[in-house]
N, C-alpha and C positions, 0 to 999 in steps of 0.2 A: 728887202734892202737892195737897192739898185746900185751896182758898181760901175763906174765909168773909168775905163782904162785909157789914159792919155799918155803920150810920150813913152811908148814901149821902146826899150833899147836893149840890145844884146851886146855885151862887151866881147872882146876877142878872147877873154878867159872863160867864156861860157856862163856868164851871169846875166840873168834877165832882171832888168831894173824898170820899175814902173811906179807911178804915183796914183794914189787914191786920195782925193781931197788934198790935204796938205802933207800927208805922210808919204814917205818914199820907202818902197819895199825892194828887196833884192832876193832872188831865188836862184840857186844853181840849176843849170840845165844839164841833164845827163848827156853823155857823149852819144852822138847819133840821133839828135833831136829830129823827130818826124821821119826817121829812116825806117821805122817798123810800121809804116802805113802803106796801103795800096790805094791807088787812085783808079776808080772805075766809073763807067757811065751807067746810070740807072734811068728809070722813067722820069725821075725828078731832076736829072742833070748830073753834073760831075759830083761824085761823092768820094770822100776819103774814109777808109775803114782801117782801124788799127788792127794789125795782124794778130796781136795778142788777144783781141776780143773775139776773133773768129772761133766758133766751136764746131761748125760743120759747114760743108758746102756740097752741093748736089748738081750734077750736070745731066741734062737729058741725053738719051741715047743718040739723038740726031745732032747734038752739039748746038742746038738753037737756043737753049735756055740754060742759065746758070743761076742757082739760088745760093746765097750766102747767109748763114744764120750766125748771130753773135750772142755772146753771153748774156746780154740784157734783153734777150728775146726779140731782137730786131731781125727783120727779114729783108734782104735786098735782092732784087731781080736784076741781074746784069744784062744789059741790052746790046752793048758793042764790044768788039774785040774779046769775045768769050774765050777763044782758045788760048790767047796770050795770058789772060787772067788765070785760066786753069793751069797753065805751065808754071806761073809764078807760085800759085798755091801748092801745086804738087811738089815743087822744089823746096818749099818751106816745110811742108808736113810729111813728105816721103810716104805716100800711100802705097800699099802693097797690091 
């Protein structure tokens, strides 16, 4: 089944409204919509990764390579601004 979303609207009360065919749907959006995401640059371009989906990350000793693993077994190799991404991840997960 192919769904075509047209006329997406978000009200000031945090309700997402959209039409599928002739039906109108409304869904509440949690506070902080898209705030638990991190935007990184990978070989494929700009990628947004949900912070709750990250299960592990690994930086090389020289700081030239950062790998992020997610719960769905995806692997992302971060190519730019590696140290700033590590700082964000470290502040979220408090490694020892």
